[in-house]
N, C-alpha and C positions, 0 to 999 in steps of 0.2 A: 541470820547467824545461828539462832537457836535451832531452826529447822535443819540447817546443814549439820549441826552437831548431833542432833537426834538421828538423822539419816546415817551418819557415819557410825554411831554407836550401834544402830540396828544391824548394819552390815557386819561389824565386828562381832556382835552377839551371835549372829547366824553362823559366822565362820567358826566361832568357838564351840557352839553346841553341836552342829553337824555340818561340816563343810560339804558342799555339793560334790567336790572332787572325791570324797569318800564314797559317795554313791557311784561315781564313775569307776572307782576301784572295784566295787561289787559287780558292775556291768562287765568290766574287763575280765574279772574272775570267772563269771558264768560263761562268757564267750570262749575262754580258754578251756574250760571244762568240756564244752561241746566239741571244740576242735579235737581234743585228745580222745574223747569218746569215739568220734568218727574214725580216728586213726587206729585205736586199739581194736575197734570192731573188725577191721580187716585182718589184723594179726590173729585174733582169736578164731576167725572163720577160715584162716589159711589152710589148715588140714582138710576141711570139708570142701573148700573150693578146689584144692589140688585133686581131691578124689572125684569131684564132679567132672572136671575137664581132663583128668589123666595127666597132669603136668608133673615133671620132675622138680627137684629142688632148684636146679639151675634155672629152669624156665620160670618157676615161681619167684626166684631171686630177681629176674628182670622185671616182673610185674611189680614186686615190692619196691624195686629201685625206681620205677617210673615216678612214684610219688615224690621222692627226693630230687629227681631231675626237674620236677616242676618247681621246686625250691631254687635250684640252680638257675633255671631259665628266667624266673620271674622275681627273684628276690630283690635285685637291683631296681627294676621298674617299680616294684611295690614300695621300696623305700622312697623313691622319687615321688610316687603318688601320695604317700603319707605326708611328705614335706610340702607338696604342692597344694593338696586339697584338704589336708587336715587328717589327724589320726582317727577321729570318730567316724567320719564319712567313709574312709577307706576300710575300717574295721567292719562296719555294718554291711557295706557292699560285699565284702569278702565272705562273711558268715552266710549270707543269703546265697551266694554263688556256690560255695563248697557244699552246702546242705542240699542244694538241688542236684549237684553231681552225685552225692551219696545215694540219693534215691534211684539214680540210673544204673547203679552197679548190678542189680538183679537182671537187667536186660542185656548184659554182656553176652556175646555169642562166641567169644574165643580169646586167645592170647592178646592179639593186637588191640581189640576193643577194650579189654580189661586194662591193659597197660595205658591206653589212651585216657581212659577215665581216671586212672590213678594219677596220671600226669596233670589232668585238669584239677583234681582234688588238691594236689600239691601246689599248683598255681594259685588256688583260692586260699589255702591255709597259710601260705607264705606271707600273705599280707598282714597277718596278725602281729608278728613280732615288731616290724618297723612301725606299725600303727601305735603299738604300746609305747615304743621308745619315743615317738613324736608326742604322744599325749603326756608322757612324763616330763619331757623337756618343756612343753608348753604350759602345763598347769600345776606342776609339782615342784616345790623347792628341793634343792640339791640333797639336803639331809634326809628327805623322805624317799628318795628314789630307790636306794637299795632295799628298803623295807617293802615298798610297793612291788618292786620286781620279784622279791622273794615270795610275797603273798600270791601274786598272779602266776608265777611259775609253779607254785605248789598246786595250782589248779590242775596242772597236767597229771599229777599223781592222784588228785581227787577224781578227775574224770576217768582215769584208768581203773581206780578202785571201784567206782560205781558201774562202769561200762563192762568190765571184764566178766564178772559173774552174770550180769544181765544178758550179755551176748552169748555166753556159754549155755545159759538156760534156754535161750531162744533156739540155739543150735540143737539142743537135745529134744526140746518139745516140738519144734516146727522144722525150719531149715535155715540155711544161711541167708536167704533172701529177705526174710522177715527182719533180720538184724538191721539191714540198710534202710528198709522202709521206715522203721521206727526212729532210728537215729537221725535220718535226714529230715523227717517231719519235725522233730523236736528243734532242730537248728533253724528251720524256716520260721517256726512260731516265735522263737526267741529273737531272731534277727528283726522281725517286724516290731516286736515289743521294744527292743533297744532303739530302733529308728524313731518310734513314736516319742519316747522319753527325750532323746537327744535333740529332736527337732523343735521342742517347746522353747519359745523365746526366753522364758525365765531360767531355763537350764543353762543356756549359753551365757546369759546375763550374770548369773550367780558365779559361774566359773570365772568369767572375766573380772568380776569384782574381787575374787579371791586371788587372782593372779597379781593384782595391784598390791594386795597386802603381803604376799609372800615374796615378791620381787623376782618372779621368774620370767616376766615378760621380756621378749627380745624380738628384734626384727631381722629378717633374712634378706640380704641385699646382694645383687649382682648375679652373675652366671657362675655355676659351680665349677671350681678349678680342678678338673679331673687329673691333669698331668701332675700338678703339685701333690695331690692326694696320694697318687701311686708311688711317689718317691719318699714317703714318710715311713720310717721304720716301725713306729708304733702301730700303724695301720696293718702292716704285714704281720706284726706280732699277733694282732687280733685275728687275722685271717688264719694263721697256723693253729692258734689255740682253738678257734672255732672248728677247723677241720678235724682236729684230734678228738675233741669232746663229742662232735657229731658222729664221727666214725664209730667210736666205742659205744655210744648210747644207742645208735640205730642197729648195731649188731643184735642187741637184746630186744629192742622194741619190735623189730620185724620177726625175729626168730625164737624169742623166749617161749611162747606157747608150744611151738613145734618141738623145741628142745626138751621141754619138760615132759611132753607126751612120749616122744620117741626115745630119748636118751635116758631119762630118769624114771620112766614107767608110770607117770601120773595118768589117771583117767581124765576125760574132758572136763567133768565137773570139778574134780580136785584141782586140775590145772587152772580152772577159772578162779579158784580162790587163792591158790599159792602164787599165781602170777601177779596178784595184786600187791603182795607183800613188798616187792622192791619199790613200787610206786608210793606205797604208804610211807616208807622210809624216806623217799625222795621229797614228799610233801613236807615232812618234818624238817629235814635238813635245809631245804630251800628257804623256808621261813626263818629258821634259826640262824642260818649263815647270812641272810639278808640283814637281820638285826645285829649279828656280830660285826658285820662290815661297818654298819653305822656306828656301833658302839666303839669300835677301835678308833674311828675318827674323833669321836667325842673325848676319847682318852688321850688325844694328842698325836696319834699316829697319822701319817700322811695318807691321802687317798691312794697313792701309788702302792705303798706297803700294804694297806688294808685289802685292796683288790688282789694283789699278786700273791700274798701269803695264803689266801683262801683258795685261789685257783690252783696254785702249785701243790698245796697240801691235798686237794681233792684228786688231782691227777696221780700223785704218788700212792695215795690210799687205794684208788680204783685199780691201779695196775697190780698192786699186791694182792688184793682180794680176787682178781681174775685168776691169778696163778694158783691161789689156794683152792678155788673152785675146781680147776682142772684136776687137782691132786687129791680130791676127796671121793670116797666111794659112797658116801651117804647122800641120798637125794635131799634130805632135809637140810644138811649142812651146805649142799650146793645152792639151795634157795637162799640160805642165810648169806653166803658169800656174794652171790649175785645181787642180793638186796643191798648189801653194804656198798658194792661197787656202783650200782645204779644210783643209790642215794647220794654218793659223793659226786658222781658225774653230773647228776641233776643239780646239785647244790652249786657247782661251778658256774652254771649258767647265770646265777644271780649277779655276781660281779661282772661276768662277761657282758651281759646285757646292759649293765650300767656304764661300762667304759665308753661307748659312743657318746653318751651325754656328758662325760668328762672331757672327751676330746673336742667336742664342738657343741655349742648351743644353737648354732645356725643350721647345721646340716646333719643332725644326729641320725635321722631316718635313712638318709642316703649313704652315710658312712656304714651304718649297720647293714644296709642292703648290699653294699659292695663286699664287705667282709663275709657276709653270709653267702653271697653268690659263689665266691671262690671256696670259702670254707666248707660249704655244704656239699661239695664234691665228696667229702668223707661219708656223708650220709647216703649219697647216691651209690657209692662204690661198695659200702658195707654189706648190703644184702646180696649183691651179686657175688662178691668174693667169698662170703660165708657159705652161700649155697653151693658154689663150685668146689670149695674145699671139702665140704661134707660129702658131696656126691663123689668126689675123686678119692678121698682117703677113707670114707666110711666112718669118720670120727669128727667130733666137734672140737677136739683139743687144740689143733693147730690154729683154728680160727680165734680161739680165746687167747692163745699166746700172742698172736698177731695184734689183737686189740690191746693187750697189755703193753706191747712195745709202742704202739701208736700213742697210748696214754703218756708214756715217758717222753715221747717227742713233744707233746703238749707241755709237759713240765719244763723241758729245756727251753721252749719258746717263751714261756712265762718268765723265766729267769732272765733271759738274754734280750728279749725284744719288746715285751709288753710295757706300756707306759700310759699314765693317765694325764700327762701334761697337755694343756689345751693347745690345739693346733689352729685355732681360728685366726690368729694373727698371721700365720704363715699362709693360710688359704686366702685371707683377705688381700695380702700383697699381690697374690696371683690375679685376683679379681680386678684390682686397681691397675 
């Protein structure tokens, strides 16, 4: 009896001092930093790559879009893999795969090969989000999930802040190929390190012990009820919201370096620093809004209100700042307005990524994968449409106005369709 009491107290003490799931947060954080570093590397190198191959913006738009088509093609299978084999295994396999693909970019011989590699990169990186969603659902209590989502999503801004000036410096000192050699190698080294830590028996044992103390354990039974899921309004609300935020965000993620150089007159090195400002703001807002979402719940507001008020406010603010950007002649103010817009768009991902865990404790990764598969068509279309508009009109203004309108569509979907009410009971009826 005493030995059991001592054992339990030791477990509680270890959880109190430093829960292993906090180390897992750090691992997810670093993985996401590497993912975004690899993404931004290509965006920073875009002007040089276009010059090397003699591509127009429309052609480059197709290459940039190939990455997001990888998301569209593989997001649903990635969600299923995360639910089937576990979030950590899926995440580690993904980072090793996409890092290897990154190293292959310098060997591209033309448009088709480059687009194919971008497609593979997207297929690798798309596995990260549903893996994180599955990890949160498996090992984190509900009250911690918005905070952890905010912290991990902020890694995208951190990765961009670190990678953009480094990539710009490598472009100036060497060439664009060195960027991909270095970034790909870093990902492989980290992926092997993450695998070594997660495969230790004591790591999994401690995580499982903490699951029992936090009450997050659950079992997934039966075959997934696809037809029932596709008839639920809240799922389509998540899809439309995801489409809207992804379209707007990826307009800037793919084209911001080129826009600052060609439209606003920044040099490559200045662009490398100014292009980090939006993502610095994004990191701050994602952490802050994650905590705000959790705080609103502790103050008695419902999860539905807490998620929706943040998502809707972010869409409205992002749309407004995009219009202000178009109508300023100041390059510095343009960066400020873009920074505000990206910061708000990035912050909206925090509650959006939490909603699948609200809707279902059994299939969060699969629901997220489905919403992202359809919703990420926005990210796939954004670089193509933007490149075509700029090539056709000679101006970036119309592409920004379009993004502003898409943001308002996201606001409307948030108000009318989005919900956080659990759908497990409805799905289980379909299973039975």
